[in-house]
Backbone as CSV, one residue per row, in Angstrom:
resi,resn,N_x,N_y,N_z,CA_x,CA_y,CA_z,C_x,C_y,C_z
1,UNK,0.784,-1.168,-0.018,-0.031,0.081,-0.001,0.925,1.265,0.098
2,UNK,0.329,2.450,-0.398,1.114,3.571,-0.487,0.751,4.313,0.891
3,UNK,1.576,5.512,1.097,1.352,6.173,2.395,1.387,7.640,1.974
4,UNK,0.471,8.364,2.928,0.443,9.700,2.551,0.049,10.470,3.938
5,UNK,0.335,11.811,3.909,0.053,12.446,5.136,-1.448,13.283,4.793
6,UNK,-2.124,13.282,5.814,-3.446,14.113,5.833,-3.561,14.773,7.035
7,UNK,-4.378,15.910,6.711,-4.785,16.548,8.041,-6.495,16.024,8.424
8,UNK,-6.213,15.653,9.798,-7.447,15.238,10.184,-8.558,16.402,10.689
9,UNK,-7.996,17.634,10.888,-8.605,18.572,11.435,-7.880,19.767,10.713
10,UNK,-8.363,21.257,11.184,-7.774,22.330,10.925,-7.146,22.696,12.205
11,UNK,-5.790,23.308,12.207,-4.981,23.649,13.457,-3.720,23.675,13.205
12,UNK,-3.106,23.148,14.515,-1.557,23.037,14.390,-1.086,21.824,13.738
13,UNK,0.195,21.704,13.715,0.660,20.424,12.958,0.431,19.063,13.731
14,UNK,-0.148,19.156,14.850,-0.650,18.064,15.615,-1.766,17.313,14.776
15,UNK,-2.398,17.917,13.910,-3.500,17.186,13.396,-3.069,16.501,12.011
16,UNK,-1.818,16.325,11.906,-1.413,15.660,10.791,-1.238,14.136,11.038
17,UNK,-1.506,13.304,10.010,-1.381,11.842,10.453,-0.929,11.227,8.978
18,UNK,0.003,10.108,9.279,0.565,9.467,8.197,-0.430,8.230,8.063
19,UNK,-1.038,8.048,7.007,-2.094,6.909,6.729,-1.408,6.011,5.590
20,UNK,-1.703,4.693,5.632,-1.727,3.877,4.632,-3.111,4.075,3.818
21,UNK,-2.848,3.950,2.529,-3.980,4.073,1.768,-3.617,3.415,0.100
22,UNK,-4.611,3.019,-0.598,-4.402,2.757,-1.970,-4.834,3.858,-2.973
23,UNK,-3.707,4.177,-3.703,-3.639,5.168,-4.658,-4.466,4.563,-5.943
24,UNK,-5.640,5.155,-6.420,-6.525,4.682,-7.130,-5.784,4.546,-8.567
25,UNK,-6.386,3.384,-9.431,-5.801,3.253,-10.768,-6.450,4.559,-11.487
26,UNK,-5.361,5.033,-12.284,-5.878,6.041,-13.240,-6.962,5.736,-14.409
27,UNK,-7.713,6.702,-14.369,-8.922,6.628,-15.305,-8.474,7.701,-16.436
28,UNK,-9.271,7.717,-17.529,-9.029,8.689,-18.651,-8.745,10.020,-17.974
29,UNK,-7.642,10.449,-18.632,-7.061,11.980,-18.032,-6.471,12.041,-16.761
30,UNK,-5.912,10.963,-16.322,-5.290,10.555,-15.098,-3.909,9.928,-15.068
31,UNK,-2.941,10.354,-14.253,-1.745,9.484,-14.156,-1.471,9.215,-12.776
32,UNK,-1.013,7.962,-12.583,-0.328,7.519,-11.133,1.149,7.624,-11.171
33,UNK,1.641,8.307,-10.113,3.104,8.823,-10.067,3.639,8.118,-8.679
34,UNK,4.778,7.331,-8.994,5.701,6.982,-7.774,6.324,8.161,-7.638
35,UNK,6.239,8.621,-6.200,6.852,10.041,-5.822,8.185,9.774,-5.490
36,UNK,9.279,10.548,-5.968,10.588,10.488,-5.692,10.815,11.543,-4.882
37,UNK,10.167,12.575,-4.818,10.352,13.806,-3.856,9.141,14.642,-3.763
38,UNK,8.675,15.021,-2.773,7.506,15.946,-2.423,8.153,17.274,-2.312
39,UNK,7.663,18.520,-2.903,8.032,19.743,-2.609,7.373,20.099,-1.248
40,UNK,8.042,21.078,-0.507,7.628,21.623,0.602,7.417,23.221,0.492
41,UNK,6.273,23.828,0.852,5.955,25.210,0.805,5.154,25.600,2.039
42,UNK,5.352,26.929,2.301,4.614,27.504,3.459,3.144,27.328,3.236
43,UNK,2.629,27.241,1.951,1.196,27.143,1.848,0.693,25.762,2.531
44,UNK,1.754,25.013,2.569,1.152,23.537,2.974,0.678,23.431,4.485
45,UNK,1.328,24.293,5.306,1.142,24.338,6.848,-0.008,25.562,7.021
46,UNK,0.030,26.537,6.074,-0.879,27.579,6.359,-2.367,27.352,5.889
47,UNK,-2.515,26.213,4.940,-3.757,25.751,4.539,-4.350,25.038,5.681
48,UNK,-3.631,24.249,6.577,-4.527,23.700,7.674,-4.507,24.496,9.022
49,UNK,-3.815,25.554,9.055,-3.566,26.287,10.062,-4.810,27.239,10.490
50,UNK,-5.642,27.505,9.261,-6.927,28.265,9.547,-8.023,27.455,9.227
51,UNK,-9.068,27.937,9.951,-10.324,27.025,9.652,-10.783,27.097,8.202
52,UNK,-11.211,25.766,7.770,-11.762,25.794,6.414,-12.912,24.943,6.368
53,UNK,-13.240,24.572,5.022,-14.428,23.596,4.758,-14.157,22.211,5.338
54,UNK,-14.745,21.972,6.504,-14.725,20.617,7.081,-15.091,19.610,6.148
55,UNK,-15.860,19.853,5.094,-16.331,18.426,4.225,-15.180,17.944,3.428
56,UNK,-13.856,18.948,3.495,-12.580,18.512,2.784,-11.903,17.619,3.665
57,UNK,-12.250,17.468,4.911,-11.460,16.624,5.888,-11.736,15.072,5.446
58,UNK,-10.926,14.188,5.721,-9.426,14.426,5.936,-8.769,14.896,4.652
59,UNK,-7.720,15.750,4.853,-7.411,16.800,3.724,-5.960,16.222,3.420
60,UNK,-5.701,15.682,2.134,-4.385,15.376,1.842,-3.467,16.622,1.498
61,UNK,-2.162,16.456,2.112,-1.289,17.718,2.093,-0.172,17.673,0.910
62,UNK,0.156,18.886,0.321,1.338,18.917,-0.516,0.669,19.213,-2.090
63,UNK,1.261,20.295,-2.663,0.856,20.697,-3.930,1.791,20.368,-5.102
64,UNK,3.113,19.777,-4.895,3.922,19.570,-6.000,4.785,18.372,-5.705
65,UNK,5.159,17.458,-6.598,6.110,16.431,-6.444,6.922,16.162,-7.914
66,UNK,7.753,15.390,-7.684,8.569,14.856,-8.870,8.670,13.327,-8.544
67,UNK,8.452,12.599,-9.788,8.624,11.113,-9.476,8.754,10.407,-10.755
68,UNK,8.145,9.485,-10.950,8.140,8.480,-12.294,6.722,7.850,-12.265
69,UNK,6.328,7.815,-13.694,4.995,7.574,-14.070,4.840,5.982,-13.762
70,UNK,3.886,5.579,-12.986,3.599,4.151,-12.658,2.465,3.623,-13.333
71,UNK,1.668,4.362,-13.920,0.433,3.921,-14.568,-0.158,5.242,-15.397
72,UNK,-0.592,4.990,-16.336,-1.462,5.996,-17.078,-2.760,5.733,-17.834
73,UNK,-3.639,6.516,-17.580,-5.093,6.201,-17.947,-5.255,6.048,-19.422
74,UNK,-6.323,5.274,-19.920,-6.637,5.011,-21.387,-6.810,6.278,-21.998
75,UNK,-6.135,6.466,-23.250,-6.456,7.653,-24.175,-5.760,8.786,-23.474
76,UNK,-4.758,8.735,-22.614,-4.339,10.000,-21.887,-2.837,10.202,-22.253
77,UNK,-2.819,11.639,-22.374,-1.437,12.056,-22.577,-0.982,13.152,-21.258
78,UNK,0.305,13.176,-21.015,0.669,14.274,-20.157,0.690,15.546,-20.840
79,UNK,0.457,16.683,-19.853,0.333,18.112,-20.169,1.307,18.503,-21.228
80,UNK,2.614,17.832,-21.058,3.797,18.107,-21.945,3.642,17.180,-23.379
81,UNK,2.779,16.441,-23.403,2.603,15.557,-24.559,3.324,14.103,-24.225
82,UNK,2.666,13.122,-24.873,3.181,11.887,-24.657,2.791,11.338,-23.404
83,UNK,3.880,10.422,-22.996,3.827,9.921,-21.478,3.714,8.345,-21.593
84,UNK,4.692,7.690,-20.853,4.552,6.261,-20.908,5.017,5.580,-19.490
85,UNK,4.815,4.668,-19.032,5.384,4.276,-17.639,6.868,4.266,-17.711
86,UNK,7.221,4.763,-16.509,8.811,4.859,-16.424,9.333,6.193,-16.716
87,UNK,8.471,7.055,-17.358,9.036,8.533,-17.490,8.950,9.384,-16.190
88,UNK,10.064,10.106,-16.253,10.346,11.059,-15.040,9.548,12.370,-15.216
89,UNK,8.725,12.639,-14.310,7.828,13.792,-14.356,7.668,14.619,-13.186
90,UNK,7.126,15.791,-13.406,6.898,16.709,-12.191,5.381,17.006,-12.306
91,UNK,4.744,17.285,-11.223,3.380,17.313,-11.183,3.002,18.782,-10.164
92,UNK,2.289,19.593,-10.615,2.005,20.895,-9.686,0.619,21.370,-10.041
93,UNK,-0.059,21.704,-8.906,-1.209,22.066,-8.435,-2.073,20.790,-8.256
94,UNK,-1.382,19.912,-7.479,-2.189,18.785,-7.165,-2.694,18.686,-5.679
95,UNK,-3.297,17.646,-5.270,-3.456,17.589,-3.766,-2.986,16.290,-3.262
96,UNK,-2.329,16.382,-2.176,-1.755,15.014,-1.436,-0.565,14.673,-1.918
97,UNK,0.570,15.692,-2.198,1.845,15.471,-2.728,2.705,14.820,-1.668
98,UNK,2.376,14.872,-0.370,3.142,14.111,0.674,2.892,12.834,0.713
99,UNK,3.223,11.948,-0.282,2.790,10.656,-0.473,3.951,9.842,-0.987
100,UNK,3.742,8.496,-1.064,4.668,7.716,-1.772,4.164,7.487,-3.081
101,UNK,2.848,7.562,-3.426,2.160,7.233,-4.609,1.085,8.418,-4.727
102,UNK,0.774,8.942,-5.820,-0.255,9.788,-5.991,-1.034,9.570,-7.482
103,UNK,-2.330,9.722,-7.538,-3.049,9.754,-8.722,-3.626,10.906,-8.966
104,UNK,-3.117,11.836,-10.104,-3.436,13.068,-10.301,-4.023,13.296,-11.768
105,UNK,-4.402,14.256,-12.098,-4.903,14.837,-13.455,-3.560,15.030,-14.222
106,UNK,-3.833,14.488,-15.399,-2.703,14.427,-16.344,-2.275,15.811,-16.903
107,UNK,-3.401,16.772,-16.768,-3.231,18.254,-17.264,-2.295,18.834,-16.345
108,UNK,-2.012,18.309,-15.128,-1.035,18.866,-14.210,0.506,17.948,-14.189
109,UNK,0.575,17.268,-15.087,1.733,16.624,-15.099,2.656,16.634,-16.361
110,UNK,4.005,16.934,-16.175,4.862,17.375,-17.244,6.192,16.513,-17.151
111,UNK,6.924,16.449,-18.239,8.062,15.761,-18.181,9.105,16.634,-17.287
112,UNK,10.021,15.948,-16.674,10.661,16.527,-15.652,11.939,17.070,-16.267
113,UNK,12.525,18.201,-16.033,13.583,18.773,-16.727,14.852,17.999,-16.227
114,UNK,15.593,17.561,-17.150,16.795,16.636,-16.858,17.886,17.567,-16.097
115,UNK,17.647,18.769,-16.184,18.762,19.480,-15.580,18.596,19.633,-13.918
116,UNK,17.336,19.181,-13.371,17.151,19.169,-11.944,16.963,17.884,-11.539
117,UNK,17.425,17.553,-10.303,17.185,16.354,-9.625,15.849,16.407,-8.933
118,UNK,15.483,15.138,-8.515,13.886,15.119,-8.076,13.802,16.047,-6.971
119,UNK,14.469,16.313,-5.740,14.267,17.211,-4.981,14.047,18.663,-5.481
120,UNK,14.896,19.122,-6.380,14.962,20.527,-7.004,13.524,20.498,-7.759
121,UNK,13.337,19.433,-8.672,12.278,19.655,-9.562,10.968,19.697,-8.686
122,UNK,11.025,18.833,-7.557,9.578,18.935,-6.831,9.385,20.255,-6.162
123,UNK,10.172,21.224,-6.374,10.211,22.348,-5.496,10.205,23.668,-6.581
124,UNK,10.131,23.375,-7.713,10.295,24.361,-8.792,9.043,25.128,-9.043
125,UNK,7.801,24.509,-9.116,6.663,25.285,-9.926,5.954,26.320,-8.973
126,UNK,5.649,25.939,-7.796,4.890,26.683,-6.983,5.785,28.046,-6.822
127,UNK,6.928,28.042,-6.393,7.625,29.316,-6.234,7.833,30.082,-7.565
128,UNK,8.181,29.345,-8.605,8.548,30.034,-9.791,7.249,30.457,-10.564
129,UNK,6.191,29.865,-10.401,4.792,30.530,-10.840,4.373,31.865,-10.017
130,UNK,4.636,31.860,-8.842,4.369,32.775,-7.846,5.273,34.154,-8.454
131,UNK,6.544,33.725,-8.563,7.365,34.811,-8.875,7.227,35.172,-10.348
132,UNK,6.846,34.482,-11.069,6.435,35.003,-12.567,5.207,35.958,-12.437
133,UNK,4.254,35.230,-11.722,2.958,36.387,-11.661,3.298,37.720,-11.213
134,UNK,4.200,37.815,-10.052,4.659,38.987,-9.355,5.222,39.868,-10.667
135,UNK,6.014,39.272,-11.282,6.735,40.196,-12.214,5.604,40.666,-13.308
136,UNK,4.861,39.737,-13.694,3.813,40.160,-14.668,2.631,41.054,-14.222
137,UNK,2.265,41.056,-13.038,1.353,42.120,-12.666,1.951,43.446,-12.274
138,UNK,3.245,43.438,-12.000,3.933,44.806,-11.880,4.582,45.226,-13.189
139,UNK,4.425,44.500,-14.400,5.038,44.788,-15.758,6.502,45.297,-15.737
140,UNK,7.132,44.536,-15.064,8.632,44.682,-15.029,9.324,44.663,-16.340
141,UNK,9.953,45.557,-16.703,10.788,45.553,-17.945,12.101,45.674,-17.975
142,UNK,12.856,45.424,-18.865,14.319,45.404,-19.035,14.799,46.955,-18.821
143,UNK,15.913,47.255,-17.956,16.304,48.288,-17.678,15.818,49.095,-16.592
144,UNK,14.645,48.389,-15.906,14.004,49.019,-14.713,14.776,48.711,-13.581
145,UNK,14.534,49.416,-12.508,15.261,49.026,-11.143,13.963,48.829,-10.306
146,UNK,13.935,47.680,-9.556,12.771,47.252,-8.705,13.266,46.760,-7.335
147,UNK,12.380,46.927,-6.322,12.759,46.431,-5.083,12.028,45.073,-4.648
148,UNK,12.757,44.228,-4.163,12.195,42.848,-3.890,12.302,42.628,-2.320
149,UNK,11.197,42.582,-1.663,11.274,42.269,-0.163,11.349,40.890,0.001
150,UNK,12.359,40.338,0.810,12.356,38.856,1.008,13.118,38.290,-0.120
151,UNK,14.306,38.686,-0.495,14.940,38.230,-1.675,15.590,36.867,-1.710
152,UNK,15.789,36.509,-0.379,16.639,35.129,-0.205,15.865,34.093,-0.097
153,UNK,14.402,34.244,0.081,13.356,33.210,0.160,13.165,32.394,-1.100
154,UNK,12.519,31.294,-1.047,12.272,30.383,-2.242,11.642,31.360,-3.397
155,UNK,10.626,32.249,-2.994,9.803,32.991,-4.330,10.875,34.155,-4.612
156,UNK,11.537,34.717,-3.737,12.642,35.830,-3.834,13.605,35.359,-4.857
157,UNK,14.244,34.060,-4.532,15.319,33.615,-5.531,14.806,33.226,-6.885
158,UNK,13.586,32.891,-6.951,12.982,32.695,-8.328,12.755,34.130,-9.119
159,UNK,12.082,34.967,-8.353,12.043,36.552,-8.912,13.583,37.042,-9.369
160,UNK,14.477,36.919,-8.693,15.794,37.211,-9.006,16.239,36.573,-10.203
161,UNK,16.072,35.355,-10.525,16.417,34.745,-11.760,15.624,35.078,-12.895
162,UNK,14.378,35.263,-12.656,13.419,35.631,-13.685,13.735,37.108,-14.120
163,UNK,13.787,37.822,-13.089,14.156,39.379,-13.402,15.407,39.543,-14.231
164,UNK,16.472,38.875,-13.860,17.706,38.669,-14.667,17.401,38.478,-15.960
165,UNK,16.643,37.456,-16.380,16.420,37.005,-17.668,15.515,38.324,-18.521
166,UNK,14.820,38.976,-17.783,14.099,40.104,-18.222,14.948,41.214,-18.639
167,UNK,16.111,41.451,-17.855,17.013,42.428,-17.843,16.679,43.563,-16.935
168,UNK,16.139,43.405,-15.813,15.668,44.369,-14.889,16.811,44.079,-13.563
169,UNK,17.123,45.461,-13.023,18.122,45.363,-11.823,17.157,45.162,-10.586
170,UNK,17.524,44.361,-9.634,16.626,44.018,-8.458,17.650,44.302,-7.263
171,UNK,17.045,45.305,-6.454,17.515,45.587,-5.185,16.555,44.539,-4.168
172,UNK,17.475,43.727,-3.264,16.561,42.877,-2.667,16.812,42.936,-1.127
173,UNK,15.750,42.885,-0.200,16.001,42.981,1.211,16.245,41.699,1.662
174,UNK,17.289,41.580,2.682,17.534,40.093,3.170,18.267,40.445,4.605
175,UNK,18.698,39.471,5.439,19.360,39.544,6.465,21.012,39.400,5.895
176,UNK,21.816,40.134,6.755,23.227,40.098,6.056,23.794,38.632,6.024
177,UNK,23.347,37.640,6.709,23.900,36.273,6.349,23.008,35.658,5.078
178,UNK,22.306,36.258,4.575,21.762,35.698,3.330,22.133,36.707,2.160
179,UNK,23.001,37.486,2.233,23.486,38.653,1.205,24.025,37.685,0.026
180,UNK,24.984,36.738,0.478,25.630,36.066,-0.672,24.622,35.329,-1.580
181,UNK,23.493,34.868,-1.089,22.346,34.273,-1.906,21.805,35.167,-2.678
182,UNK,21.586,36.390,-2.374,20.976,37.457,-3.195,22.105,37.792,-4.393
183,UNK,23.190,37.919,-3.948,24.159,38.276,-5.131,24.261,37.104,-6.091
184,UNK,24.308,35.758,-5.431,24.435,34.696,-6.275,23.313,34.633,-7.525
185,UNK,22.195,35.127,-7.126,21.202,35.213,-8.132,20.986,36.568,-8.990
186,UNK,21.946,37.456,-8.720,21.949,38.673,-9.621,21.336,39.745,-8.835
187,UNK,21.027,39.899,-7.626,20.543,40.809,-7.010,21.473,41.706,-6.180
188,UNK,21.007,42.773,-5.759,21.944,43.754,-4.841,21.202,43.760,-3.507
189,UNK,21.965,43.121,-2.476,21.375,42.970,-1.163,21.258,44.451,-0.468
190,UNK,20.200,44.409,0.364,20.309,45.553,1.418,19.657,45.034,2.566
191,UNK,20.108,45.234,3.830,19.477,44.955,5.040,18.162,45.658,5.488
192,UNK,17.334,44.776,5.764,15.887,45.188,6.211,16.169,45.789,7.788
193,UNK,15.082,46.489,8.283,15.418,46.844,9.701,15.340,48.429,9.554
194,UNK,15.323,49.080,10.715,15.653,50.386,11.016,16.402,51.122,9.850
195,UNK,15.787,52.232,9.163,16.441,53.001,8.181,16.500,52.349,6.697
196,UNK,15.761,51.446,6.464,15.471,50.604,5.268,15.335,51.557,4.018
197,UNK,14.297,52.440,4.267,14.059,53.479,3.118,15.259,54.257,2.741
198,UNK,15.819,54.710,3.762,17.123,55.570,3.323,18.206,54.729,2.533
199,UNK,18.298,53.569,3.042,19.318,52.591,2.337,18.882,52.320,1.092
200,UNK,17.601,51.995,0.860,16.995,51.771,-0.557,17.074,53.090,-1.520
201,UNK,16.816,54.184,-0.791,16.910,55.491,-1.609,18.586,55.690,-2.128
202,UNK,19.528,55.326,-1.135,20.799,55.571,-1.539,21.206,54.634,-2.911
203,UNK,20.776,53.469,-2.743,21.025,52.504,-3.876,20.301,52.912,-5.182
204,UNK,19.291,53.655,-5.273,18.620,53.960,-6.294,18.111,55.418,-6.245
205,UNK,18.975,56.387,-6.198,18.557,57.758,-6.328,17.436,58.050,-7.282
206,UNK,17.297,57.464,-8.458,16.417,57.868,-9.368,14.964,57.067,-9.078
207,UNK,15.004,56.249,-8.042,13.691,55.651,-7.712,13.576,54.402,-8.166
208,UNK,12.265,53.643,-7.764,12.262,52.268,-8.220,10.851,52.258,-9.015
209,UNK,10.838,51.496,-10.055,9.728,51.385,-10.985,8.681,50.404,-10.443
210,UNK,9.313,49.516,-9.777,8.008,48.521,-9.059,8.513,48.043,-7.696
211,UNK,7.659,47.427,-6.858,8.166,46.718,-5.649,7.312,45.372,-5.449
212,UNK,7.994,44.306,-5.282,7.480,42.958,-5.047,7.900,42.510,-3.639
213,UNK,6.715,42.130,-2.981,6.705,42.033,-1.312,6.420,40.516,-1.207
214,UNK,7.452,39.846,-0.710,7.228,38.307,-0.257,6.994,38.010,1.003
215,UNK,7.175,39.093,1.973,7.223,38.933,3.438,5.914,39.289,4.061
216,UNK,5.379,40.379,3.725,4.184,41.037,4.262,4.377,41.831,5.592
217,UNK,5.464,42.313,5.838,5.753,42.960,7.008,5.169,44.643,6.707
218,UNK,4.750,45.441,7.700,4.384,46.660,7.523,5.752,47.567,6.896
219,UNK,6.717,47.108,7.415,8.053,47.813,6.881,8.207,47.741,5.332
220,UNK,7.889,46.331,4.938,8.122,46.191,3.541,7.048,47.069,2.734
221,UNK,5.787,46.914,3.103,4.589,47.473,2.476,4.807,49.154,2.584
222,UNK,5.287,49.739,3.582,5.558,51.057,3.730,6.600,51.473,2.881
223,UNK,7.636,50.968,2.933,8.658,51.277,2.044,8.369,51.272,0.544
224,UNK,7.369,49.996,0.193,7.022,50.024,-1.224,6.104,51.105,-1.579
225,UNK,5.196,51.644,-0.626,4.401,52.594,-0.952,5.034,54.237,-1.090
226,UNK,6.212,54.079,-0.195,6.867,55.393,-0.303,7.845,55.467,-1.533
227,UNK,8.314,54.448,-1.967,9.337,54.371,-2.864,8.800,54.503,-4.396
228,UNK,7.772,53.877,-4.519,7.123,53.528,-5.850,5.853,54.499,-6.268
229,UNK,6.004,55.129,-7.315,5.052,56.143,-7.421,3.733,55.728,-7.786
230,UNK,3.686,54.572,-8.831,2.569,53.927,-9.345,2.045,52.765,-8.362
231,UNK,1.086,52.912,-7.667,0.651,51.719,-6.826,0.328,50.582,-7.564
232,UNK,-0.134,50.689,-8.932,-0.539,49.469,-9.629,0.656,48.803,-9.982
233,UNK,1.977,49.214,-9.494,3.340,48.569,-9.714,3.920,47.805,-8.368
234,UNK,2.793,47.700,-7.475,3.291,47.274,-6.211,2.436,45.922,-5.982
235,UNK,3.261,44.770,-5.700,2.301,43.533,-5.419,2.841,42.974,-4.188
236,UNK,2.153,42.166,-3.385,2.271,41.427,-2.235,1.652,40.153,-2.455
237,UNK,2.456,39.218,-1.778,1.755,37.722,-1.552,1.541,37.516,-0.173
238,UNK,1.864,38.389,0.678,1.745,37.967,2.121,0.974,39.162,3.005
239,UNK,0.510,40.135,2.500,-0.058,41.300,3.124,-1.369,41.722,2.565
240,UNK,-2.289,40.507,2.430,-3.632,40.608,1.939,-4.540,41.694,2.604
241,UNK,-4.200,41.808,3.809,-5.148,42.890,4.525,-4.855,44.180,4.146
242,UNK,-3.541,44.529,3.642,-3.393,45.842,3.350,-3.521,46.116,1.717
243,UNK,-3.606,45.123,1.028,-3.614,45.172,-0.344,-4.757,46.251,-1.078
244,UNK,-5.836,46.005,-0.647,-7.216,46.588,-0.962,-7.245,47.872,-0.608
245,UNK,-6.988,48.299,0.709,-7.103,49.626,1.457,-5.895,50.549,0.655
246,UNK,-4.795,49.791,0.409,-3.815,50.772,-0.199,-3.668,50.697,-1.829
247,UNK,-4.462,49.983,-2.455,-4.590,49.943,-3.749,-3.514,49.386,-4.415
248,UNK,-3.076,48.301,-3.811,-1.885,47.505,-4.734,-2.324,46.048,-4.718
249,UNK,-1.513,45.336,-5.679,-1.976,44.009,-6.063,-1.768,43.041,-4.772
250,UNK,-2.702,42.131,-4.901,-2.534,40.932,-3.901,-2.667,39.734,-4.699
251,UNK,-1.870,38.832,-4.698,-2.002,37.437,-5.613,-1.861,36.223,-4.536
252,UNK,-2.528,35.221,-4.956,-2.445,34.039,-4.225,-3.017,32.802,-5.152
253,UNK,-2.538,31.762,-4.979,-2.706,30.581,-5.722,-4.347,30.248,-5.973
254,UNK,-5.006,30.520,-4.789,-6.496,30.417,-4.866,-7.217,31.235,-5.445
255,UNK,-6.720,32.388,-5.997,-7.535,33.376,-6.556,-7.633,32.945,-8.172
256,UNK,-8.887,33.183,-8.689,-8.848,32.645,-10.155,-8.075,33.131,-11.116
257,UNK,-7.703,34.389,-11.070,-6.832,35.185,-12.059,-5.393,34.504,-11.618
258,UNK,-4.956,34.244,-10.466,-3.610,33.714,-10.309,-3.701,32.263,-10.800
259,UNK,-4.628,31.494,-10.393,-4.789,30.016,-10.984,-4.612,30.079,-12.382
260,UNK,-5.408,30.952,-13.119,-5.189,31.037,-14.600,-3.806,31.205,-15.047
261,UNK,-3.106,32.304,-14.467,-1.711,32.865,-14.839,-0.955,31.543,-14.710
262,UNK,-0.656,30.968,-13.454,0.016,30.163,-13.028,-0.057,28.722,-13.958
263,UNK,-1.241,28.394,-14.327,-1.502,27.132,-15.260,-0.775,27.573,-16.657
264,UNK,-0.822,28.703,-17.233,-0.305,28.991,-18.354,1.259,29.144,-18.277
265,UNK,1.790,29.592,-17.201,3.087,29.758,-16.994,4.065,28.527,-16.718
266,UNK,3.488,27.505,-16.453,4.070,26.139,-16.254,5.090,25.800,-17.343
267,UNK,4.692,25.669,-18.545,5.427,25.020,-19.637,6.668,25.963,-19.784
268,UNK,6.408,27.305,-19.920,7.751,28.090,-20.128,8.692,27.911,-18.946
269,UNK,8.175,27.816,-17.794,9.365,27.930,-16.464,9.992,26.339,-16.536
270,UNK,9.300,25.524,-17.036,9.922,24.012,-17.347,10.979,24.287,-18.396
271,UNK,10.597,24.945,-19.308,11.620,25.007,-20.297,12.739,25.771,-19.785
272,UNK,12.631,26.813,-19.204,13.739,27.663,-18.505,14.447,26.732,-17.600
273,UNK,13.816,25.745,-16.736,14.671,24.902,-16.001,15.400,23.856,-16.727
274,UNK,14.803,23.368,-17.740,15.683,22.382,-18.692,16.782,22.893,-19.255
275,UNK,16.710,24.343,-19.539,17.693,25.031,-20.343,18.915,25.410,-19.269
276,UNK,18.712,25.193,-17.781,19.644,25.468,-16.853,19.511,26.820,-16.374
277,UNK,18.413,27.579,-16.803,18.231,29.061,-16.635,17.473,29.287,-15.375
278,UNK,16.873,28.367,-14.585,16.137,28.500,-13.551,16.710,27.458,-12.637
279,UNK,17.298,27.612,-11.520,17.731,26.573,-10.586,16.976,26.714,-9.227
280,UNK,16.925,25.583,-8.524,16.378,25.577,-7.259,17.307,25.057,-6.243
281,UNK,17.454,25.928,-5.204,18.484,25.706,-4.119,17.625,24.795,-3.208
282,UNK,18.099,23.598,-2.832,17.688,22.649,-1.884,18.510,22.615,-0.766
283,UNK,17.951,22.923,0.342,18.692,23.020,1.634,18.777,21.685,2.260
284,UNK,17.686,20.907,2.365,17.614,19.715,3.108,16.498,18.738,2.669
285,UNK,16.812,17.350,2.728,15.810,16.498,2.513,15.523,15.789,3.813
286,UNK,14.239,15.277,3.844,13.817,14.485,4.989,13.000,13.224,4.542
287,UNK,13.044,12.161,5.223,12.194,11.088,4.882,10.627,11.449,4.832
288,UNK,9.997,10.809,4.263,8.457,10.975,4.200,7.874,11.061,5.621
289,UNK,8.390,10.133,6.401,7.977,9.897,7.850,8.301,11.146,8.707
290,UNK,9.255,12.078,8.296,9.522,13.112,8.954,9.023,14.366,8.731
291,UNK,7.784,14.354,8.018,6.889,15.635,7.570,6.794,16.545,8.426
292,UNK,6.527,16.167,9.643,6.064,17.183,10.748,7.213,17.807,11.217
293,UNK,8.460,17.042,11.345,9.783,17.748,11.722,10.196,18.785,10.708
294,UNK,9.976,18.347,9.391,10.383,19.255,8.259,9.396,20.408,8.246
295,UNK,8.223,20.294,8.565,7.241,21.504,8.747,7.334,22.332,9.713
296,UNK,8.057,21.922,10.806,8.482,22.807,12.010,9.477,23.621,11.480
297,UNK,10.417,22.960,10.968,11.577,23.859,10.279,11.121,24.986,9.435
298,UNK,10.231,24.506,8.401,9.721,25.321,7.423,8.850,26.589,8.062
299,UNK,8.268,26.408,9.339,7.511,27.405,10.070,8.441,28.379,10.528
300,UNK,9.692,28.118,10.746,10.609,29.180,11.328,10.702,30.233,10.267
301,UNK,10.379,30.053,9.058,10.835,30.964,8.125,12.274,31.173,7.672
302,UNK,13.158,30.323,8.410,14.378,30.236,7.908,15.139,28.999,7.675
303,UNK,14.604,28.245,6.777,15.232,26.943,6.541,16.442,27.030,5.522
304,UNK,16.853,28.272,5.123,17.988,28.270,4.338,18.065,27.871,3.022
305,UNK,16.957,27.374,2.364,16.753,26.814,1.039,15.317,25.992,1.231
306,UNK,15.125,25.220,0.073,13.862,24.398,-0.147,14.174,23.122,0.630
307,UNK,12.964,22.678,1.006,13.098,21.358,1.669,12.257,20.320,0.879
308,UNK,12.580,19.120,1.008,11.980,18.138,0.215,11.663,16.871,1.110
309,UNK,10.640,16.138,0.851,10.415,15.008,1.461,10.639,13.860,0.545
310,UNK,11.480,12.881,0.891,11.694,11.686,0.169,11.060,10.419,0.606
311,UNK,10.002,9.775,0.065,9.290,8.599,0.379,10.230,7.391,0.427
């Protein structure tokens, strides 16, 4: 039998349970995947932390995986075309990725970029799609200077790489211990904290065309509002409560516009990864049985890079 993590209720990580289950045989339009690595994202624990629709319980956890096709439904092709047993694949915007085997929609399954190993591939798409949408809604263009709050995090690192491909200059906030991460991916680091706005002005006397916020602090939002003239070019993924009152963009995977954009973005991002132009720093892997321990590290906000579960 397969194994998977489920949330038996909403609340703390104590509601998580590892259960044995039978992964269904794939029907038309479905694929069953032997999971080699499950990607881990803050959304995994945030989804169960707040009260939700109790009819969804027990709730399988995890949005993205990398693995091998175990079975494919009749008349079915992968989203990237073709597909046969034994193919290495990634799947994103699925339910229940914290598992040894999953059966998912074929429209969410793509050939794995050979340039990435399974832990990296399993962590590519959620962060990269989020980053791509942040750059899209703020219309970042070549030659512009933008400020990125939380530049050393998973979404921030993907923003840095994608902005460099566009030809934009990025000044990214981070703690000094993470400055080298920001520099590695083409950004110019600046320390957050008291005096942030002055430091940002010193680095870009002509101002910032756009601001991208991945942290959601008042400091980040206030700096963005002060330094960017056009509020239509400010986006946050973490300060939803301030977005509407301040007239700035808020994006999230559950919003219809975000869902549609991220679905469209997946093939292009996979092509970039296959060409070695998007990389995913993986800090640590855990056995599937240690998912709660890994989530506790993820909750600290300072894992140092992406985490992956290995069934």
